[in-house]
N, CA and C atoms as a LAMMPS dump frame, in Angstrom:
ITEM: TIMESTEP
0
ITEM: NUMBER OF ATOMS
345
ITEM: BOX BOUNDS ff ff ff
-5.0000000000000000e+02 5.0000000000000000e+02
-5.0000000000000000e+02 5.0000000000000000e+02
-5.0000000000000000e+02 5.0000000000000000e+02
ITEM: ATOMS id mol type element x y z
1 1 1 N 180.159 -272.312 -422.426
2 1 2 C 181.108 -272.788 -423.706
3 1 3 C 180.35 -272.311 -424.803
4 2 1 N 181.192 -271.899 -425.676
5 2 2 C 180.652 -271.516 -427.098
6 2 3 C 181.766 -272.174 -428.369
7 3 1 N 181.191 -272.222 -429.284
8 3 2 C 182.108 -272.941 -430.47
9 3 3 C 183.027 -271.731 -430.669
10 4 1 N 184.177 -272.059 -431.208
11 4 2 C 185.059 -271.324 -431.623
12 4 3 C 184.673 -270.236 -432.718
13 5 1 N 185.133 -269.165 -432.456
14 5 2 C 184.91 -268.058 -433.5
15 5 3 C 186.116 -267.377 -433.961
16 6 1 N 186.451 -267.349 -435.213
17 6 2 C 187.664 -266.71 -435.968
18 6 3 C 187.803 -265.325 -435.578
19 7 1 N 188.298 -264.622 -434.811
20 7 2 C 188.596 -263.598 -434.222
21 7 3 C 190.024 -263.177 -434.038
22 8 1 N 190.652 -263.837 -434.262
23 8 2 C 192.215 -263.391 -434.264
24 8 3 C 192.957 -263.855 -435.429
25 9 1 N 194.339 -263.451 -435.617
26 9 2 C 195.096 -263.958 -436.544
27 9 3 C 196.022 -265.316 -436.641
28 10 1 N 196.289 -265.8 -435.749
29 10 2 C 196.827 -266.843 -435.295
30 10 3 C 196.18 -267.897 -434.282
31 11 1 N 196.502 -269.072 -434.303
32 11 2 C 195.859 -269.793 -433.154
33 11 3 C 196.487 -271.207 -433.026
34 12 1 N 196.545 -271.586 -431.885
35 12 2 C 196.935 -272.979 -431.452
36 12 3 C 195.817 -273.796 -431.136
37 13 1 N 195.875 -275.12 -431.535
38 13 2 C 194.901 -276.186 -430.934
39 13 3 C 195.538 -277.033 -429.873
40 14 1 N 195.523 -277.625 -428.761
41 14 2 C 196.005 -278.512 -428.152
42 14 3 C 194.97 -279.81 -428.243
43 15 1 N 195.242 -280.868 -428.648
44 15 2 C 194.84 -281.977 -428.622
45 15 3 C 195.106 -283.143 -427.581
46 16 1 N 194.317 -283.439 -426.729
47 16 2 C 194.641 -283.913 -425.315
48 16 3 C 194.351 -285.553 -425.359
49 17 1 N 195.104 -285.961 -424.736
50 17 2 C 194.974 -287.519 -424.79
51 17 3 C 195.943 -288.353 -423.32
52 18 1 N 195.259 -289.82 -423.445
53 18 2 C 196.134 -290.375 -422.05
54 18 3 C 196.739 -291.813 -422.856
55 19 1 N 197.153 -292.129 -421.993
56 19 2 C 197.961 -293.533 -422.329
57 19 3 C 197.091 -294.522 -423.361
58 20 1 N 195.512 -294.289 -422.854
59 20 2 C 194.651 -295.844 -423.223
60 20 3 C 194.468 -295.001 -424.917
61 21 1 N 194.34 -293.817 -425.171
62 21 2 C 194.199 -293.336 -426.472
63 21 3 C 195.084 -292.719 -426.985
64 22 1 N 196.577 -293.003 -426.675
65 22 2 C 197.965 -292.495 -427.51
66 22 3 C 197.807 -292.908 -428.891
67 23 1 N 197.493 -294.21 -429.135
68 23 2 C 197.489 -294.628 -430.449
69 23 3 C 196.528 -293.826 -431.576
70 24 1 N 195.512 -293.495 -431.168
71 24 2 C 194.506 -292.574 -431.85
72 24 3 C 195.049 -291.161 -432.183
73 25 1 N 195.482 -290.738 -430.863
74 25 2 C 196.24 -289.59 -431.048
75 25 3 C 197.642 -289.377 -431.86
76 26 1 N 197.924 -290.304 -431.725
77 26 2 C 199.067 -290.23 -432.863
78 26 3 C 198.715 -290.301 -434.413
79 27 1 N 197.919 -290.848 -434.67
80 27 2 C 196.864 -290.801 -435.934
81 27 3 C 196.644 -289.556 -436.646
82 28 1 N 195.36 -289.127 -435.714
83 28 2 C 195.246 -287.707 -435.58
84 28 3 C 196.215 -287.091 -435.684
85 29 1 N 197.53 -286.673 -435.141
86 29 2 C 198.383 -285.969 -435.437
87 29 3 C 198.958 -286.016 -436.792
88 30 1 N 199.175 -287.142 -437.475
89 30 2 C 199.841 -287.404 -438.437
90 30 3 C 198.847 -287.189 -439.58
91 31 1 N 197.609 -287.126 -439.625
92 31 2 C 196.57 -287.107 -440.194
93 31 3 C 196.43 -285.388 -440.484
94 32 1 N 196.24 -285.116 -439.665
95 32 2 C 196.132 -283.136 -439.808
96 32 3 C 197.574 -282.402 -440.445
97 33 1 N 198.383 -283.291 -440.339
98 33 2 C 199.481 -282.881 -441.013
99 33 3 C 199.446 -283.044 -442.328
100 34 1 N 199.247 -284.532 -442.76
101 34 2 C 199.049 -284.845 -444.131
102 34 3 C 198.178 -284.531 -444.68
103 35 1 N 196.738 -284.452 -444.284
104 35 2 C 195.719 -283.899 -444.748
105 35 3 C 195.228 -282.098 -445.04
106 36 1 N 195.746 -281.561 -443.89
107 36 2 C 195.283 -280.07 -444.137
108 36 3 C 196.728 -279.487 -444.019
109 37 1 N 197.862 -279.97 -444.122
110 37 2 C 199.456 -279.256 -443.972
111 37 3 C 199.55 -278.688 -443.036
112 38 1 N 199.1 -278.845 -442.031
113 38 2 C 199.066 -277.77 -440.751
114 38 3 C 200.707 -278.363 -439.584
115 39 1 N 201.074 -277.339 -439.418
116 39 2 C 202.493 -277.91 -438.377
117 39 3 C 201.687 -278.299 -437.074
118 40 1 N 202.539 -279.468 -436.91
119 40 2 C 201.769 -280.153 -435.406
120 40 3 C 203.302 -280.374 -434.582
121 41 1 N 203.269 -279.743 -433.668
122 41 2 C 204.288 -280.358 -432.508
123 41 3 C 204.892 -281.358 -432.134
124 42 1 N 205.338 -281.457 -431.118
125 42 2 C 205.771 -282.768 -430.472
126 42 3 C 204.646 -283.877 -429.855
127 43 1 N 204.448 -285.012 -429.828
128 43 2 C 203.58 -285.553 -429.432
129 43 3 C 203.972 -285.869 -427.834
130 44 1 N 203.511 -284.987 -426.932
131 44 2 C 203.977 -285.036 -425.508
132 44 3 C 203.321 -286.09 -424.712
133 45 1 N 204.275 -287.294 -424.447
134 45 2 C 203.523 -288.044 -423.234
135 45 3 C 203.943 -287.553 -421.905
136 46 1 N 204.027 -286.556 -421.653
137 46 2 C 204.222 -285.901 -420.162
138 46 3 C 203.727 -284.426 -420.495
139 47 1 N 203.576 -283.906 -418.98
140 47 2 C 202.941 -282.499 -418.967
141 47 3 C 203.871 -281.547 -419.676
142 48 1 N 203.354 -280.527 -420.256
143 48 2 C 204.427 -279.69 -420.903
144 48 3 C 203.644 -278.089 -420.785
145 49 1 N 204.18 -277.497 -420.421
146 49 2 C 203.606 -275.709 -420.282
147 49 3 C 202.339 -276.054 -419.04
148 50 1 N 201.024 -275.184 -419.665
149 50 2 C 200.025 -274.928 -418.682
150 50 3 C 199.035 -276.338 -418.812
151 51 1 N 199.699 -277.467 -419.651
152 51 2 C 198.725 -278.213 -420.05
153 51 3 C 198.648 -279.494 -418.802
154 52 1 N 197.7 -279.751 -418.233
155 52 2 C 197.457 -280.858 -417.376
156 52 3 C 197.332 -282.141 -417.794
157 53 1 N 197.652 -282.614 -419.081
158 53 2 C 197.384 -283.848 -419.819
159 53 3 C 198.378 -283.761 -421.046
160 54 1 N 198.529 -285.251 -421.221
161 54 2 C 199.494 -285.174 -422.608
162 54 3 C 198.585 -284.392 -423.547
163 55 1 N 199.32 -284.388 -424.695
164 55 2 C 198.882 -283.303 -425.592
165 55 3 C 199.821 -282.884 -426.708
166 56 1 N 199.596 -282.593 -428.053
167 56 2 C 200.239 -281.905 -429.168
168 56 3 C 199.628 -280.652 -429.4
169 57 1 N 200.255 -280.033 -430.065
170 57 2 C 199.94 -278.682 -430.733
171 57 3 C 199.525 -278.645 -431.944
172 58 1 N 198.551 -277.941 -432.432
173 58 2 C 198.906 -277.427 -433.883
174 58 3 C 198.221 -276.319 -434.403
175 59 1 N 198.926 -275.7 -435.225
176 59 2 C 198.988 -274.308 -435.547
177 59 3 C 198.362 -274.018 -436.827
178 60 1 N 197.705 -272.846 -436.608
179 60 2 C 196.744 -272.428 -437.669
180 60 3 C 196.64 -271.103 -437.783
181 61 1 N 196.499 -270.281 -439.145
182 61 2 C 196.038 -269.026 -439.031
183 61 3 C 194.25 -268.808 -439.524
184 62 1 N 194.259 -267.452 -439.407
185 62 2 C 192.985 -267.004 -439.535
186 62 3 C 192.386 -267.567 -440.699
187 63 1 N 193.052 -267.989 -442.201
188 63 2 C 192.52 -268.55 -443.114
189 63 3 C 192.195 -269.904 -443.032
190 64 1 N 193.167 -270.752 -442.428
191 64 2 C 192.879 -272.007 -441.99
192 64 3 C 191.738 -272.468 -440.695
193 65 1 N 191.489 -271.544 -440.148
194 65 2 C 190.59 -271.867 -438.951
195 65 3 C 189.272 -272.424 -439.487
196 66 1 N 188.598 -271.997 -440.284
197 66 2 C 187.382 -272.877 -440.286
198 66 3 C 187.735 -274.204 -440.743
199 67 1 N 188.513 -274.675 -441.446
200 67 2 C 188.748 -275.939 -442.133
201 67 3 C 189.429 -277.128 -440.849
202 68 1 N 190.415 -276.18 -440.226
203 68 2 C 190.783 -276.982 -438.856
204 68 3 C 189.891 -277.109 -437.731
205 69 1 N 189.088 -276.546 -437.571
206 69 2 C 187.95 -276.503 -436.492
207 69 3 C 187.237 -277.816 -436.876
208 70 1 N 186.595 -277.58 -437.904
209 70 2 C 185.388 -278.684 -438.447
210 70 3 C 186.065 -279.465 -438.4
211 71 1 N 187.364 -279.871 -439.027
212 71 2 C 188.097 -281.38 -438.998
213 71 3 C 188.55 -281.766 -437.489
214 72 1 N 188.692 -280.869 -436.688
215 72 2 C 189.196 -281.054 -435.448
216 72 3 C 187.885 -281.825 -434.634
217 73 1 N 186.8 -281.176 -434.605
218 73 2 C 185.556 -281.475 -434.151
219 73 3 C 185.239 -282.708 -434.645
220 74 1 N 185.18 -283.036 -436.022
221 74 2 C 184.716 -284.237 -436.384
222 74 3 C 185.544 -285.381 -436.235
223 75 1 N 186.72 -285.274 -435.933
224 75 2 C 187.404 -286.588 -435.72
225 75 3 C 187.825 -286.444 -434.067
226 76 1 N 187.808 -285.652 -433.144
227 76 2 C 188.05 -286.032 -431.962
228 76 3 C 187.637 -286.978 -431.195
229 77 1 N 186.522 -287.696 -431.658
230 77 2 C 185.939 -288.422 -430.741
231 77 3 C 185.681 -287.881 -429.603
232 78 1 N 185.954 -288.725 -428.258
233 78 2 C 185.425 -288.244 -426.855
234 78 3 C 186.644 -287.183 -426.207
235 79 1 N 187.78 -287.215 -427.28
236 79 2 C 188.968 -286.027 -426.882
237 79 3 C 188.629 -284.514 -426.657
238 80 1 N 189.195 -284.212 -425.708
239 80 2 C 189.214 -282.473 -425.581
240 80 3 C 190.188 -281.789 -426.445
241 81 1 N 189.732 -280.68 -426.972
242 81 2 C 190.787 -279.924 -427.829
243 81 3 C 190.741 -278.317 -427.323
244 82 1 N 191.528 -277.953 -426.978
245 82 2 C 191.59 -276.391 -426.641
246 82 3 C 191.904 -275.621 -427.622
247 83 1 N 191.503 -274.494 -428.123
248 83 2 C 191.296 -273.577 -429.054
249 83 3 C 191.9 -272.156 -428.505
250 84 1 N 193.106 -271.568 -429.136
251 84 2 C 193.558 -270.546 -428.273
252 84 3 C 193.827 -269.584 -429.209
253 85 1 N 193.628 -268.299 -429.152
254 85 2 C 194.556 -267.319 -430.059
255 85 3 C 196.098 -267.357 -429.747
256 86 1 N 197.012 -267.143 -430.785
257 86 2 C 197.976 -266.469 -430.279
258 86 3 C 198.327 -265.068 -430.786
259 87 1 N 198.539 -264.362 -429.528
260 87 2 C 198.764 -262.98 -429.543
261 87 3 C 200.277 -262.883 -428.656
262 88 1 N 200.603 -261.767 -428.259
263 88 2 C 201.66 -261.431 -427.444
264 88 3 C 201.409 -261.799 -425.901
265 89 1 N 200.226 -262.207 -425.585
266 89 2 C 199.724 -262.29 -424.095
267 89 3 C 199.739 -263.645 -423.584
268 90 1 N 200.522 -264.598 -423.364
269 90 2 C 200.288 -265.851 -422.911
270 90 3 C 198.793 -266.221 -421.772
271 91 1 N 198.713 -265.122 -421.091
272 91 2 C 197.906 -265.31 -420.168
273 91 3 C 196.352 -264.972 -421.049
274 92 1 N 196.238 -264.192 -421.23
275 92 2 C 195.059 -263.813 -422.138
276 92 3 C 194.636 -265.05 -423.055
277 93 1 N 195.6 -265.491 -423.839
278 93 2 C 195.587 -266.425 -424.853
279 93 3 C 195.043 -267.807 -423.991
280 94 1 N 195.127 -267.914 -422.825
281 94 2 C 194.64 -269.188 -422.248
282 94 3 C 193.863 -269.07 -421.279
283 95 1 N 193.183 -267.731 -421.042
284 95 2 C 192.112 -267.349 -420.274
285 95 3 C 190.848 -267.025 -421.059
286 96 1 N 191.29 -265.702 -421.687
287 96 2 C 189.958 -264.965 -422.631
288 96 3 C 189.672 -265.387 -423.558
289 97 1 N 190.884 -265.943 -424.682
290 97 2 C 190.848 -266.161 -425.968
291 97 3 C 191.048 -267.5 -426.082
292 98 1 N 189.899 -268.251 -425.539
293 98 2 C 190.013 -269.548 -425.355
294 98 3 C 188.285 -270.285 -425.929
295 99 1 N 188.779 -271.674 -426.749
296 99 2 C 187.442 -272.345 -426.879
297 99 3 C 187.657 -273.757 -426.86
298 100 1 N 186.752 -274.579 -426.521
299 100 2 C 186.662 -275.871 -426.296
300 100 3 C 186.08 -276.401 -427.174
301 101 1 N 186.43 -278.098 -427.733
302 101 2 C 185.914 -278.595 -428.5
303 101 3 C 185.989 -279.706 -427.48
304 102 1 N 184.716 -280.078 -426.646
305 102 2 C 184.519 -281.579 -425.723
306 102 3 C 185.028 -280.578 -424.261
307 103 1 N 185.115 -281.385 -423.65
308 103 2 C 184.82 -281.034 -422.184
309 103 3 C 186.247 -279.932 -421.914
310 104 1 N 186.01 -279.138 -421.159
311 104 2 C 187.52 -278.246 -420.749
312 104 3 C 188.345 -278.977 -419.664
313 105 1 N 189.822 -279 -420.019
314 105 2 C 190.574 -279.439 -419.074
315 105 3 C 191.215 -278.177 -417.93
316 106 1 N 191.374 -278.731 -416.766
317 106 2 C 191.979 -277.462 -416.15
318 106 3 C 193.595 -277.329 -416.346
319 107 1 N 193.491 -276.3 -416.489
320 107 2 C 195.268 -275.459 -417.18
321 107 3 C 195.671 -275.18 -415.881
322 108 1 N 196.966 -275.329 -415.995
323 108 2 C 197.917 -274.656 -414.999
324 108 3 C 198.296 -273.16 -415.222
325 109 1 N 197.633 -272.138 -414.887
326 109 2 C 197.767 -270.959 -415.219
327 109 3 C 199.017 -270.354 -414.511
328 110 1 N 199.713 -270.936 -413.653
329 110 2 C 200.454 -270.433 -412.776
330 110 3 C 201.843 -269.884 -413.403
331 111 1 N 202.019 -270.463 -414.571
332 111 2 C 203.083 -270.064 -415.691
333 111 3 C 203.19 -268.9 -416.362
334 112 1 N 202.051 -268.133 -416.127
335 112 2 C 201.762 -267.026 -416.738
336 112 3 C 201.388 -265.751 -416
337 113 1 N 201.927 -264.578 -416.27
338 113 2 C 201.944 -263.199 -415.504
339 113 3 C 200.361 -262.867 -415.444
340 114 1 N 199.336 -262.711 -414.923
341 114 2 C 198.129 -261.898 -415.217
342 114 3 C 198.145 -260.484 -415.741
343 115 1 N 197.526 -259.934 -416.347
344 115 2 C 197.811 -258.435 -416.83
345 115 3 C 197.628 -257.613 -415.94
């Protein structure tokens, strides 16, 4: 597992949490929007897409990458964070172009067509 490398134009990060840490995750979600000005998606307290834990999405680009990754790595505590490129291929974005902060979470890749 390697630390995220800035090789693409656009990225998503998915911050994973559970019922016992949802209050902290909600604060992180608010903070990243307020402090870094990044778009954050819905606070999903259910499984969405390929994600097998509750999560919310953070969108950022190449220029915002270093600040976003450093900030997330610093505040994530025990939480896992998926960082992936956003290209025209969802399968590759979630398999080849991924990095993890913390322990990897199994994704449900059956939603995507392999190349």
